[in-house]
C-alpha positions in Angstrom: 21.9 -4.1 14.5 20.1 -0.8 13.0 17.4 -1.6 10.8 18.3 -1.2 6.8 15.0 -1.4 5.1 16.3 -2.6 1.9 18.7 -5.2 3.5 16.0 -6.5 5.4 13.2 -7.0 3.2 15.7 -8.2 0.1 16.3 -11.0 2.8 12.4 -11.4 4.0 11.3 -11.3 0.7 12.7 -14.6 -0.1 10.7 -16.5 2.6 7.5 -13.9 2.8 5.2 -15.7 0.6 5.8 -19.5 2.2 5.5 -17.9 5.9 2.3 -15.7 5.2 -0.6 -16.8 7.0 -4.1 -14.9 5.6 -6.2 -14.2 8.5 -9.2 -12.5 9.4 -7.4 -9.1 9.8 -6.4 -9.4 6.3 -10.1 -10.2 5.0 -11.1 -7.2 7.0 -8.7 -5.3 5.5 -9.6 -6.2 2.1 -13.3 -6.0 2.4 -13.0 -1.9 3.8 -10.4 -1.1 1.0 -12.5 -2.6 -1.8 -15.7 -1.0 -0.5 -14.0 2.3 0.2 -12.5 2.4 -3.3 -15.6 1.8 -5.0 -16.4 5.2 -4.3 -13.9 6.8 -6.6 -13.1 6.6 -10.0 -9.6 5.5 -11.3 -8.4 3.5 -14.4 -4.8 3.8 -13.7 -2.7 2.3 -10.9 0.5 2.3 -9.2 1.1 0.2 -6.5 4.4 0.3 -4.2 6.2 -2.6 -2.5 3.6 -5.0 -4.0 4.9 -7.9 -2.3 3.6 -11.1 -3.7 1.0 -9.4 -5.2 -2.0 -10.1 -2.9 -3.5 -6.3 -3.4 -2.3 -6.3 -6.5 -4.7 -9.5 -7.2 -7.4 -8.0 -5.2 -7.9 -4.6 -7.2 -7.5 -6.3 -10.6 -10.3 -8.7 -9.7 -12.6 -5.9 -7.7 -12.2 -3.1 -10.5 -12.9 -3.9 -14.1 -12.1 -0.5 -15.0 -8.6 -0.7 -14.4 -6.9 -0.4 -18.1 -3.0 0.2 -16.7 -1.0 -1.2 -13.6 2.4 -0.7 -12.7 3.7 -2.6 -9.5 7.1 -2.6 -7.7 9.0 -4.0 -5.2 12.4 -4.1 -3.9 12.5 -7.4 -3.6 12.9 -9.9 -6.9 11.5 -13.1 -5.4 8.1 -11.1 -4.3 7.8 -9.6 -7.9 8.2 -13.3 -9.2 5.7 -14.4 -6.8 3.3 -11.3 -7.9 3.7 -12.3 -11.4 2.3 -15.7 -10.8 -0.2 -14.5 -8.2 -2.4 -12.6 -10.9 -1.9 -15.1 -13.6 -5.7 -16.2 -13.6 -7.1 -12.9 -12.9 -5.4 -11.3 -15.8 -8.0 -12.2 -18.8 -8.7 -8.6 -19.7 -6.6 -6.1 -22.1 -5.1 -4.5 -19.6 -1.3 -3.2 -19.4 0.2 -4.7 -16.5 3.8 -4.1 -15.6 6.0 -5.1 -12.7 9.6 -3.9 -11.7 12.2 -4.5 -9.1 13.0 -1.2 -7.4 12.8 0.6 -3.7 10.8 3.8 -3.8 13.6 5.9 -3.3 15.0 4.9 -6.7 12.1 4.5 -8.7 11.8 6.8 -11.6 8.3 7.6 -13.8 7.5 10.0 -16.5 3.9 8.8 -15.9 1.2 9.8 -13.1 -1.6 7.7 -12.1 -5.2 8.0 -10.9 -4.3 6.2 -7.7 -1.3 5.2 -5.9 -1.4 3.1 -3.4 0.7 1.3 -0.7 -0.4 -1.3 1.8 1.4 -2.1 4.8 4.9 -0.5 3.4 4.9 2.9 4.8 4.9 1.4 8.6 8.7 -0.1 7.5 10.0 3.1 6.3 12.4 5.1 8.3 10.8 8.4 10.2 13.9 10.4 8.9 12.8 9.2 5.2 8.7 9.0 5.6 8.0 12.9 4.6 10.2 12.6 1.4 8.4 9.1 0.5 5.1 10.7 0.7 6.0 14.0 -1.5 7.6 11.8 -4.1 4.8 9.9 -4.6 2.2 12.5 -4.3 4.3 13.9 -7.2 3.2 10.3 -9.4 -0.8 10.9 -8.6 -3.6 12.5 -10.6 -6.0 12.4 -7.7 -5.5 9.8 -5.2 -2.7 8.4 -2.7 -3.7 5.6 -0.2 -1.8 3.7 2.3 -3.0 0.9 4.8 -1.1 0.9 7.5 -0.3 0.1 11.5 -1.8 3.3 13.3 -2.9 3.6 17.0 -3.6 6.5 18.9 -1.5 5.4 21.9 0.9 3.4 20.1 2.8 0.4 22.6 6.0 1.5 24.3 8.0 -1.5 22.4 7.6 -2.2 18.8 9.8 -4.5 16.1 12.3 -2.5 14.8 11.0 -2.7 11.2 7.8 -0.9 12.4 7.1 2.7 12.9 3.6 4.4 13.2 3.7 7.9 11.2 1.6 10.7 11.5 0.6 10.5 7.7 -2.7 12.6 8.6 -0.3 15.7 9.3 2.3 14.6 6.7 -0.5 14.5 3.8 -2.0 17.7 5.2 1.3 19.6 5.2 1.9 18.9 1.4 0.2 22.0 -0.5 -0.9 19.6 -3.3 -3.3 17.5 -1.1 -6.9 18.9 -0.6 -8.6 16.6 1.9 -7.2 13.6 4.2 -9.5 11.0 5.2 -8.6 8.4 7.6 -11.1 5.0 7.6 -9.9 2.6 11.0 -9.9 -1.0 9.5 -12.3 -2.3 12.5 -15.4 -4.7 12.6 -18.1 -3.8 15.5 -20.5 -7.0 16.1 -22.8 -7.6 19.2 -20.5 -10.0 20.7 -17.3 -9.6 19.1 -15.0 -7.1 17.6 -12.2 -7.2 14.9 -9.5 -4.5 15.4 -6.9 -4.7 12.8 -4.8 -1.7 14.5 -4.5 -0.6 10.8 -6.2 2.4 9.0 -6.5 3.4 5.3 -5.0 7.1 4.8 -6.7 8.4 1.5 -4.8 11.7 0.3 -7.3 13.3 -2.4 -4.9 15.8 -4.2 -6.3 19.0 -5.7 -4.8 18.4 -9.5 
C-alpha cells in the first residue's frame, strides 16, 4: 500500500500521545534546540505539525519573549492533546492559537519571526518537500527551523513514512535564504555517546 501522509497521520494521531515514550534522544533534542535558539531574537512563532504539543510547551516555557504562537497539525486528536499539554504553562498574556490543517492547505496572511517544524519534513513525500519548504519560507520574517532525521549515509531500508531530504541544498536553492546552519543532535562523553541521527536545519532569510 502506498504511503498517504494525510490518511496515515490522521489515524496514527489518534493513539500517538498514549504510545509516546520520552527518552534520552528527545531530552537531548530539546536541550540542543533551546540552547541554539537562545542565540536569536523572535517574538512570534508558527509551528508546523505540532503533534501533541511537546515542542509547543518547550518553546513557550523556555522563551518568555514569545507574544504570539500559532500551531497547526492535520490530526484533530493531536490538536486537542496539544491544547491540554500547554494549559499550565499558558500563564502569560501571549496569544496562542491552534488549527487543524495539513501543510498544503494551510493559509495565512501573517508572517512569523520563527517558523519551526519538529520531525515533520521527514514524513513529507520527496515529490512535495521542495514546495512545502518554499511555502513555509514565505510565512517567515527571518528564521525557519526544522528538526529531522539526517544521516550522511542513509540506511538502505527505512519505514515507508520516513525520508531523508537534502535540506541544506533545498534551502540554499531558495533566493530568500541568506544562510543555512546544520546542527547535529549529538552528545559525546568520555564513556558514552548519544547520537539521535537527527539535525536541526536553520535557514536565515534575507528580508
